[in-house]
C-alpha positions as CSV (number, residue, x, y, z in Angstrom):
1,M,130.4,45.9,-17.0
2,S,131.9,44.1,-19.3
3,A,134.5,45.5,-22.0
4,G,132.1,44.8,-24.7
5,V,129.3,46.9,-22.9
6,F,131.8,49.7,-22.8
7,I,133.1,49.6,-26.4
8,L,129.3,49.5,-27.3
9,I,128.5,52.6,-25.2
10,L,131.7,54.5,-26.4
11,V,130.9,54.1,-30.1
12,V,127.5,54.8,-29.7
13,A,129.0,58.3,-27.7
14,I,131.5,59.0,-30.5
15,A,128.7,58.6,-33.3
16,A,126.3,60.8,-30.9
17,L,128.5,63.3,-30.8
18,V,129.5,63.4,-34.5
19,L,125.9,63.6,-35.6
20,M,124.7,66.4,-33.0
21,I,128.4,68.6,-34.2
22,V,128.7,68.2,-37.8
23,K,124.8,67.2,-38.5
24,A,122.7,68.9,-36.0
25,K,125.3,72.1,-36.5
26,M,125.5,72.5,-32.6
27,H,127.9,74.0,-30.6
28,P,130.6,71.5,-29.5
29,V,130.5,73.0,-26.0
30,L,126.7,72.0,-25.8
31,A,127.6,68.7,-27.7
32,L,130.4,67.6,-25.6
33,F,128.2,68.2,-22.4
34,I,125.1,66.4,-23.7
35,A,127.5,63.2,-24.8
36,A,129.6,63.4,-21.4
37,L,126.2,63.4,-19.6
38,G,124.8,60.7,-21.5
39,T,127.7,58.8,-21.2
40,G,127.5,58.9,-17.6
41,I,124.4,57.4,-17.3
42,A,125.0,54.5,-19.9
43,L,127.9,53.7,-17.8
44,G,125.8,53.5,-14.4
45,Y,127.1,56.7,-12.7
46,G,123.4,58.2,-12.4
47,V,122.4,61.6,-13.1
48,T,124.2,63.1,-10.2
49,G,127.2,60.9,-10.2
50,S,127.5,62.1,-14.2
51,V,127.3,65.3,-13.0
52,D,130.1,65.7,-10.9
53,Y,132.4,63.8,-13.1
54,I,131.5,66.2,-15.9
55,S,132.1,69.1,-13.1
56,N,135.1,67.9,-12.0
57,G,136.7,67.1,-15.5
58,F,135.8,70.6,-16.7
59,G,137.2,72.5,-14.0
60,G,140.3,70.3,-13.9
61,T,141.1,70.5,-17.5
62,L,140.4,74.3,-17.4
63,G,142.5,75.0,-14.4
64,S,145.5,72.9,-16.0
65,V,145.4,74.6,-19.2
66,G,143.6,77.9,-19.0
67,I,146.0,80.2,-17.8
68,T,148.7,78.8,-20.1
69,I,146.2,79.2,-23.1
70,I,145.6,82.4,-22.7
71,L,148.8,83.7,-22.1
72,G,150.0,82.4,-25.2
73,A,147.3,84.1,-26.9
74,I,148.3,87.3,-25.6
75,I,152.1,86.2,-26.8
76,S,150.3,85.7,-30.4
77,M,149.0,89.2,-30.7
78,A,152.3,90.4,-29.6
79,I,154.0,88.4,-32.2
80,E,151.8,89.5,-34.7
81,D,151.9,93.6,-33.8
82,T,155.4,93.8,-33.5
83,G,156.6,91.9,-36.9
84,A,157.9,89.4,-35.0
85,A,155.8,86.6,-36.7
86,K,156.9,88.3,-39.8
87,V,160.4,87.9,-39.4
88,I,160.2,84.8,-38.2
89,A,158.2,83.9,-41.5
90,N,161.5,85.3,-43.2
91,F,163.9,83.0,-41.0
92,F,162.1,79.9,-42.4
93,I,161.7,81.4,-46.0
94,K,165.3,81.7,-46.2
95,L,165.9,78.2,-44.6
96,F,163.5,76.1,-46.8
97,R,164.6,78.7,-50.0
98,G,161.1,79.3,-50.1
99,K,159.7,75.6,-50.5
100,R,157.8,73.0,-48.8
101,M,156.9,76.0,-46.4
102,E,154.6,73.5,-44.5
103,L,157.8,71.8,-43.1
104,A,158.8,75.2,-41.0
105,P,156.0,75.1,-38.6
106,S,155.8,71.1,-38.2
107,L,159.7,71.1,-37.4
108,T,159.3,74.1,-35.0
109,A,156.7,72.1,-33.1
110,F,158.3,68.9,-33.6
111,I,161.1,70.6,-31.5
112,M,159.4,72.4,-29.0
113,S,157.1,70.0,-27.8
114,I,159.7,67.7,-26.3
115,P,160.0,70.1,-23.3
116,V,156.7,71.8,-23.9
117,F,153.0,70.8,-23.4
118,G,151.4,70.5,-26.7
119,D,148.5,72.9,-26.1
120,I,151.5,75.8,-25.7
121,T,153.3,74.4,-28.6
122,M,150.1,74.7,-30.8
123,V,149.1,78.2,-29.6
124,L,152.8,79.4,-30.2
125,T,153.2,78.0,-33.5
126,A,149.6,79.3,-34.7
127,P,150.8,82.4,-36.1
128,I,154.1,81.3,-37.8
129,A,151.7,78.5,-39.9
130,S,148.9,81.0,-40.9
131,M,151.5,83.8,-41.9
132,L,153.2,81.0,-43.9
133,S,149.9,79.9,-45.2
134,K,148.7,83.2,-46.5
135,R,152.1,84.1,-48.0
136,K,152.4,80.9,-49.8
137,H,148.7,80.1,-50.2
138,I,149.3,76.7,-48.6
139,S,146.0,75.6,-46.9
140,M,145.7,75.2,-43.2
141,S,144.5,71.8,-43.9
142,T,148.1,71.0,-45.1
143,M,149.6,73.3,-42.3
144,A,147.4,72.0,-39.3
145,S,147.9,68.0,-40.3
146,F,151.6,68.3,-40.0
147,T,152.2,71.0,-37.4
148,G,149.8,69.0,-35.0
149,L,151.6,65.8,-36.2
150,G,155.2,67.2,-35.3
151,L,154.2,68.2,-31.7
152,F,152.1,65.2,-31.0
153,L,155.0,62.8,-32.0
154,T,157.8,64.3,-29.8
155,H,155.2,64.9,-27.2
156,G,153.7,60.8,-27.2
157,L,157.6,59.6,-27.7
158,V,160.7,61.7,-26.6
159,P,161.5,62.6,-22.8
160,P,161.9,64.9,-21.2
161,T,157.7,65.4,-22.1
162,P,156.4,64.7,-18.4
163,G,154.1,61.4,-19.7
164,I,156.6,59.1,-21.5
165,L,159.4,60.6,-19.1
166,A,157.1,59.2,-16.2
167,I,156.7,55.7,-18.2
168,A,160.4,55.3,-18.9
169,L,161.3,55.5,-15.4
170,M,158.7,53.1,-14.4
171,F,159.7,50.3,-16.9
172,G,163.4,50.7,-15.6
173,S,164.2,51.7,-19.5
174,D,167.6,53.7,-20.0
175,L,166.4,57.3,-20.2
176,G,169.2,58.2,-22.9
177,M,168.1,55.3,-25.4
178,T,164.4,56.4,-24.8
179,I,165.4,59.7,-26.1
180,V,167.3,58.5,-28.7
181,W,165.0,56.1,-30.3
182,G,161.9,58.3,-29.4
183,L,163.6,60.7,-31.9
184,V,164.6,58.3,-34.3
185,I,160.9,56.7,-34.0
186,S,159.0,59.9,-34.0
187,F,161.4,61.2,-37.3
188,V,159.9,57.9,-38.8
189,G,156.5,58.7,-38.5
190,F,156.5,62.1,-39.2
191,F,158.2,61.8,-42.5
192,G,156.4,58.8,-43.2
193,T,153.0,60.1,-42.8
194,Y,154.0,63.3,-44.7
195,F,154.9,61.9,-47.9
196,L,152.0,59.5,-47.9
197,L,149.3,62.2,-46.7
198,R,150.8,65.5,-48.2
199,K,148.7,65.5,-51.5
200,W,145.9,64.2,-49.7
201,T,145.6,67.2,-47.4
202,E,146.3,69.8,-50.0
203,K,142.5,68.7,-52.0
204,E,140.7,70.8,-49.3
205,W,141.5,74.7,-49.4
206,I,141.0,76.2,-45.7
207,E,142.0,80.1,-45.3
208,P,144.2,81.1,-42.1
209,N,142.6,82.4,-38.9
210,P,142.0,86.3,-40.2
211,E,143.7,87.5,-36.9
212,F,146.9,86.3,-37.5
213,V,147.3,87.4,-41.0
214,R,146.1,90.8,-41.0
215,G,148.0,93.0,-43.7
216,M,149.7,90.2,-45.0
217,E,149.6,89.6,-49.0
218,E,150.1,86.7,-51.0
219,T,153.0,85.9,-53.4
220,G,152.7,83.3,-56.4
221,S,156.3,83.4,-57.0
222,D,159.0,80.8,-56.1
223,S,161.9,83.0,-55.5
224,V,163.1,83.7,-51.9
225,D,163.4,87.3,-52.5
226,D,160.0,87.6,-53.6
227,I,158.5,85.5,-51.2
228,L,160.4,87.5,-48.1
229,I,158.5,90.1,-46.4
230,K,160.0,93.5,-46.5
231,D,158.2,95.4,-44.2
232,P,160.5,98.3,-42.8
233,G,161.2,98.8,-39.2
234,L,160.8,94.7,-38.6
235,P,162.8,93.6,-35.1
236,H,165.9,91.6,-35.7
237,T,165.7,87.5,-35.8
238,G,166.7,86.9,-32.9
239,E,164.3,89.7,-31.1
240,G,161.6,87.9,-33.0
241,F,162.2,84.7,-31.9
242,L,162.4,85.3,-28.1
243,P,159.0,85.5,-27.5
244,L,158.4,82.1,-28.8
245,L,161.7,80.6,-27.7
246,L,162.0,82.0,-24.2
247,P,159.6,80.1,-22.1
248,V,160.5,77.1,-24.6
249,L,164.0,77.6,-23.1
250,L,163.0,78.3,-19.6
251,I,160.7,75.1,-19.4
252,S,163.5,73.2,-21.2
253,V,165.8,73.9,-18.2
254,S,163.3,73.1,-15.7
255,S,163.1,69.7,-17.1
256,F,166.6,68.9,-17.7
257,A,167.0,70.6,-13.7
258,Q,164.7,67.8,-12.6
259,M,166.3,65.0,-14.5
260,Y,170.1,66.0,-13.1
261,A,170.2,68.5,-10.2
262,A,169.6,67.4,-6.7
263,E,165.9,68.0,-5.5
264,G,166.2,71.0,-2.8
265,S,169.3,72.5,-4.2
266,A,169.1,76.2,-5.3
267,I,169.4,75.4,-9.0
268,Y,166.7,72.9,-8.8
269,T,164.7,75.8,-6.9
270,I,165.3,78.4,-9.5
271,C,165.4,76.3,-12.5
272,T,161.9,74.7,-11.9
273,T,160.6,78.0,-10.5
274,I,161.2,79.9,-14.0
275,G,160.4,76.8,-15.6
276,N,157.2,76.6,-14.0
277,K,155.0,76.3,-17.6
278,V,153.0,79.4,-16.2
279,I,155.8,81.5,-15.1
280,A,157.9,80.9,-18.1
281,L,154.7,82.1,-20.4
282,S,154.4,85.2,-18.0
283,I,158.1,86.0,-18.6
284,G,157.9,85.7,-22.4
285,L,154.8,87.9,-22.1
286,L,156.9,90.4,-20.1
287,Y,159.4,90.6,-22.7
288,S,156.8,90.7,-25.5
289,F,155.7,93.9,-23.9
290,Y,159.5,94.9,-23.8
291,L,159.3,94.1,-27.8
292,G,156.4,95.9,-28.4
293,Y,158.2,99.3,-26.5
294,K,161.5,98.6,-28.7
295,Q,158.5,98.6,-31.9
296,R,156.4,101.0,-30.6
297,K,155.8,102.8,-34.2
298,M,155.0,99.4,-36.0
299,V,152.7,98.6,-33.1
300,L,151.0,102.2,-32.8
301,G,150.6,101.7,-37.0
302,V,149.0,98.8,-36.9
303,Y,146.3,100.2,-34.9
304,A,146.0,103.3,-37.0
305,D,146.0,101.5,-40.3
306,T,144.5,98.0,-39.3
307,Y,142.1,98.7,-36.8
308,N,141.4,102.3,-37.4
309,E,142.4,103.8,-34.0
310,P,145.3,106.4,-34.7
311,K,145.3,107.7,-31.4
312,A,145.9,104.7,-29.5
313,K,148.3,104.6,-26.6
314,L,151.0,102.4,-26.5
315,G,150.5,101.2,-22.9
316,E,146.4,100.5,-23.4
317,V,147.6,98.4,-26.8
318,M,149.9,96.0,-24.7
319,L,147.9,95.9,-21.7
320,N,144.2,96.2,-22.7
321,K,143.8,95.7,-26.6
322,W,146.6,92.6,-26.7
323,V,144.5,90.7,-23.8
324,A,141.4,91.6,-25.4
325,R,142.1,90.1,-28.9
326,G,143.6,87.5,-27.1
327,L,140.8,86.1,-24.8
328,V,138.6,86.3,-28.2
329,V,140.8,84.1,-30.1
330,C,141.0,81.6,-26.9
331,L,137.8,81.9,-25.2
332,S,136.0,79.2,-27.4
333,P,139.2,76.8,-27.4
334,L,139.0,77.1,-23.4
335,L,135.8,76.3,-23.1
336,I,135.5,73.5,-25.7
337,T,139.0,72.2,-24.1
338,A,137.7,71.9,-20.7
339,M,134.6,70.4,-21.6
340,G,136.3,67.5,-23.8
341,G,138.3,67.0,-20.5
342,A,134.8,66.5,-18.7
343,F,133.8,63.9,-21.4
344,G,137.5,62.4,-21.0
345,N,136.6,62.4,-17.3
346,V,133.4,60.5,-17.6
347,L,134.9,57.9,-19.6
348,K,138.1,57.2,-18.0
349,N,136.6,56.6,-14.2
350,S,135.2,53.3,-16.0
351,P,135.7,50.2,-14.1
352,A,135.2,48.8,-17.4
353,L,138.4,49.7,-18.5
354,E,140.6,47.2,-16.7
355,P,138.6,44.4,-17.8
356,L,139.0,45.6,-21.4
357,S,142.9,45.8,-21.5
358,K,143.1,42.5,-20.0
359,L,140.8,41.0,-22.5
360,I,143.4,42.8,-25.2
361,A,145.9,41.1,-22.9
362,D,145.2,37.8,-22.9
363,S,144.6,37.3,-26.8
364,P,146.2,35.6,-28.9
365,I,147.9,39.2,-30.6
366,P,151.8,39.2,-30.8
367,A,153.6,40.6,-27.3
368,I,155.0,43.8,-29.2
369,L,151.3,44.4,-29.7
370,V,149.6,44.4,-26.9
371,P,151.3,47.3,-25.1
372,W,150.2,49.4,-28.2
373,A,146.8,48.3,-28.4
374,I,146.0,49.2,-24.5
375,A,147.5,52.2,-24.8
376,A,145.3,53.2,-28.3
377,I,142.1,52.3,-26.2
378,M,143.3,54.4,-23.3
379,M,143.9,57.2,-25.3
380,T,140.4,56.6,-27.5
381,S,138.7,56.3,-24.0
382,V,140.3,58.8,-21.7
383,G,141.4,61.7,-24.5
384,S,144.8,62.6,-22.8
385,M,148.2,61.2,-23.8
386,T,149.7,61.4,-20.5
387,T,147.2,59.9,-18.9
388,A,146.7,57.0,-21.5
389,G,150.2,56.2,-21.7
390,M,150.5,56.1,-17.7
391,T,147.6,54.0,-17.4
392,A,148.5,51.9,-20.0
393,A,151.8,51.3,-18.6
394,A,150.8,50.4,-15.3
395,I,148.4,47.9,-16.5
396,V,150.9,46.5,-18.9
397,L,154.2,46.6,-16.3
398,P,152.8,43.5,-14.5
399,M,152.8,41.5,-17.8
400,M,156.0,42.2,-18.8
401,P,157.6,38.9,-17.9
402,D,155.0,37.0,-19.8
403,L,155.2,39.4,-22.7
404,G,158.8,38.8,-23.0
405,L,159.4,42.4,-24.1
406,S,162.4,44.5,-23.4
407,S,161.5,47.7,-21.2
408,L,163.0,50.1,-24.1
409,A,160.3,48.3,-26.5
410,A,157.5,48.6,-24.1
411,V,158.1,52.0,-23.8
412,L,158.1,53.0,-27.0
413,A,155.0,51.0,-27.9
414,I,153.1,52.6,-25.3
415,G,154.0,55.9,-26.8
416,S,153.1,54.9,-30.5
417,G,150.0,53.9,-29.2
418,T,148.9,57.6,-27.4
419,L,148.8,58.8,-30.8
420,M,145.6,56.7,-32.1
421,G,142.4,57.9,-31.2
422,N,142.9,61.5,-30.5
423,H,139.7,62.8,-31.0
424,Y,136.9,64.7,-29.3
425,N,137.7,64.1,-25.6
426,N,141.2,65.4,-26.1
427,S,141.8,69.1,-25.4
428,G,144.5,69.4,-27.9
429,F,142.2,68.2,-31.1
430,W,140.0,71.5,-30.0
431,V,142.8,73.7,-29.3
432,M,144.6,72.6,-32.9
433,G,141.1,73.1,-34.5
434,Q,140.4,76.8,-33.0
435,F,143.8,78.2,-33.6
436,F,144.6,76.8,-36.9
437,H,141.0,77.5,-38.2
438,L,139.4,74.1,-38.5
439,N,135.6,73.3,-37.8
440,T,135.1,70.3,-36.4
441,K,134.9,67.9,-39.3
442,Q,138.2,68.9,-40.8
443,S,139.7,68.6,-37.2
444,V,138.8,64.8,-37.6
445,K,140.3,64.8,-41.2
446,Y,143.5,66.8,-40.2
447,V,144.0,65.8,-36.8
448,T,142.9,62.6,-36.0
449,V,143.7,60.7,-39.3
450,P,147.3,61.9,-39.6
451,C,148.2,60.9,-35.9
452,A,146.3,57.6,-36.3
453,V,148.3,56.8,-39.7
454,A,151.5,58.2,-37.7
455,S,150.6,55.5,-34.9
456,V,150.8,52.8,-37.3
457,I,154.3,54.0,-38.8
458,C,155.6,54.2,-35.5
459,L,154.5,50.9,-34.4
460,I,155.7,49.2,-37.8
461,A,159.2,50.7,-36.7
462,V,158.9,49.5,-33.2
463,V,158.2,45.9,-34.3
464,I,161.1,45.9,-36.8
465,L,163.5,47.3,-34.8
466,N,162.4,44.7,-31.8
467,A,162.5,42.2,-34.7
468,V,166.3,43.0,-35.3
469,G,167.2,43.0,-31.7
470,V,168.1,46.8,-31.1
471,F,165.9,47.4,-28.1
472,G,167.9,44.1,-26.2
């Protein structure tokens, strides 16, 4: 199959998906299944082959993100009921002096997403974004745009995030310089996009997820003292942050152990065990149970006042009701994410991807644009930043002598390209939409568009820095 035919099939598949979801009001799970099946048949897999790719992609995606999303959702319920979300919100209200509150979850996600996978970051920052949205009457369109932007930027550009780390190692790029310049370019991409799109994101009002803001009151004051949440019995700030930070710290320790500790050593084994994303989140959940016990008066008060369950038992609340509520919150994202992975699996197995990439490489576009363009096409096609980046790296690496680029420039161009085309076949697209209370059309506006703008801004930054010789 030629590259042109593949592009045509991809465009038709995405257009059909949009029409089914937006116009026909079809549930995304069914729409994604139909689109994946039709795309597979059009690509020549046949019905049986297409179903196999769909099943493998669905199961593989569910297996990779399912447990982490469930654990994160349960922790989110604990953060809400123990008052932890309120003390986190208070911390950022003080830090930003009650202004530009959308930067609070955005910069939290920007930092968290360096060592932690984006799906986990989305789930853990959603309650904070929602509570600040309610408190300061900031639309979730703004909260989602910049929280998602922060986490996608560093996920794509800054090691030790696994994808960009592996790419840097493949190219032999200096890891320290990749981290430093990845952070610089991410910072430029974030604030460049923020200043370009902030007013645009404010034009549509979207309510926060009601599950995250029960009992929260809005305030129109700009005074920090008036904005602060002053409920009695709130936990200390450090206690409130630990359910969020503990998994992040453990995963971060694991990342650095893999970089610097000898494989097989005791420190390597211990750190990589507790830093496994499922184990790290499980430890965070155990701490959440401890915090629930310590804050039992507040937790039981929530169930008495909000859920009209004055006789609820603490053990039942933590071990049953938190789990049940978390599952309700994450069930739809889980299934949509898995089916999005199925759609991506159908696309990424097409043999037409290789000639498509070669077509770009042979075109007369400037050398620095080649790795970016290949990564952007891979991301649009396969729906995974890590897969897109790794595939683009494998294609670009043999071209390096002809391109005449430094390894650092190529790595950062690929990372920037993986921000483009963040749409229906990316699990993060659906997780963001569900947890940040966006419908599908709104997700395109406030997830896909900011990422695309940031991708171009990051590319411009890479081009300029490469032109002045910063990358060698």
